[in-house]
TIFI-428903 format. One record per residue (C-alpha): chain; x, y, z. Coordinates in pm, whole numbers, plus 50000, padded with zeros to 5 digits. Example, Ala and Ser with C-alpha at 12.3 -4.5 7.8 and 13.67 -1.06 7.14 Angstrom:
A | 51230 | 49550 | 50780
A | 51367 | 49894 | 50714
END
This chain:
A | 55089 | 58483 | 05949
A | 54874 | 58660 | 05675
A | 54709 | 58456 | 05401
A | 54904 | 58598 | 05109
A | 55174 | 58384 | 05258
A | 55037 | 58035 | 05219
A | 55126 | 57784 | 04985
A | 54842 | 57628 | 04803
A | 54777 | 57401 | 04530
A | 54848 | 57039 | 04489
A | 55093 | 57084 | 04200
A | 55325 | 57327 | 04393
A | 55309 | 57088 | 04698
A | 55482 | 56789 | 04446
A | 55690 | 57031 | 04325
A | 55857 | 57147 | 04629
A | 55845 | 56771 | 04787
A | 56032 | 56646 | 04471
A | 56258 | 56920 | 04373
A | 56324 | 57107 | 04710
A | 56591 | 57071 | 04956
A | 56512 | 56896 | 05292
A | 56631 | 56960 | 05623
A | 56554 | 56751 | 05916
A | 56533 | 56769 | 06307
A | 56365 | 56612 | 06582
A | 55998 | 56573 | 06507
A | 56014 | 56826 | 06169
A | 56109 | 56806 | 05819
A | 56176 | 57129 | 05663
A | 56143 | 57131 | 05278
A | 56261 | 57454 | 05053
A | 56232 | 57530 | 04714
A | 56386 | 57889 | 04543
A | 56143 | 57961 | 04281
A | 56115 | 58225 | 03971
A | 55885 | 58520 | 04091
A | 55735 | 58556 | 03772
A | 55631 | 58202 | 03715
A | 55398 | 58163 | 04000
A | 55217 | 58512 | 03981
A | 54853 | 58516 | 03939
A | 54730 | 58711 | 03664
A | 54498 | 58938 | 03887
A | 54807 | 59072 | 04076
A | 54987 | 59337 | 03930
A | 55373 | 59438 | 03971
A | 55283 | 59708 | 04248
A | 55157 | 59438 | 04476
A | 55443 | 59213 | 04459
A | 55678 | 59496 | 04580
A | 55486 | 59538 | 04906
A | 55478 | 59224 | 04997
A | 55785 | 58959 | 05058
A | 55768 | 58671 | 04802
A | 55760 | 58366 | 05073
A | 55504 | 58084 | 05067
A | 55438 | 57850 | 05363
A | 55260 | 57561 | 05448
A | 55279 | 57368 | 05760
A | 55172 | 56987 | 05677
A | 55011 | 56697 | 05957
A | 54853 | 56425 | 05901
A | 54547 | 56257 | 06068
A | 54763 | 56021 | 06248
A | 54930 | 56298 | 06449
A | 54642 | 56330 | 06676
A | 54278 | 56482 | 06707
A | 54186 | 56781 | 06564
A | 54226 | 57014 | 06865
A | 54597 | 56857 | 06909
A | 54671 | 56940 | 06548
A | 54506 | 57298 | 06536
A | 54721 | 57364 | 06853
A | 55070 | 57253 | 06695
A | 54951 | 57456 | 06363
A | 54885 | 57784 | 06591
A | 55253 | 57714 | 06779
A | 55432 | 57683 | 06409
A | 55277 | 57983 | 06284
A | 55381 | 58193 | 06570
A | 55707 | 58081 | 06547
A | 55721 | 58183 | 06144
A | 55557 | 58515 | 06247
A | 55870 | 58582 | 06480
A | 56122 | 58464 | 06232
A | 55943 | 58619 | 05906
A | 56184 | 58874 | 05873
A | 56490 | 58656 | 05873
A | 56321 | 58436 | 05576
A | 56519 | 58487 | 05217
A | 56301 | 58636 | 04938
A | 56158 | 58391 | 04677
A | 56114 | 58054 | 04861
A | 55862 | 57777 | 04894
A | 55865 | 57635 | 05270
A | 55678 | 57343 | 05367
A | 55697 | 57267 | 05695
A | 55620 | 56885 | 05775
A | 55564 | 56780 | 06157
A | 55638 | 56448 | 06281
A | 55475 | 56261 | 06583
A | 55808 | 56358 | 06771
A | 55705 | 56714 | 06779
A | 55455 | 56643 | 07043
A | 55715 | 56590 | 07305
A | 55894 | 56927 | 07237
A | 55820 | 57237 | 07444
A | 55714 | 57566 | 07275
A | 55955 | 57784 | 07472
END
């Protein structure tokens, strides 16, 4: 997953958590929020760059209590791999936060 698709900024995280829709499964919670494309464009980006890329921002959130650093990194790599496979299915114009719980450790990648 390219860095242009990553959700950054404390205020955006807060907004997605507060206003977004929450979906919960075993070991994972997904927060989604539809956004207005023009409201979140950085001043340096032109309209041409918006047309070439998909307007989806994704973040993966883990806590330190999940495990040691190598376990957290392995989990993030797995989630990123899943997101890249499913990226074409994502609808345009969404913020997505994937929050991982400790039950996720028991799940198998396949």
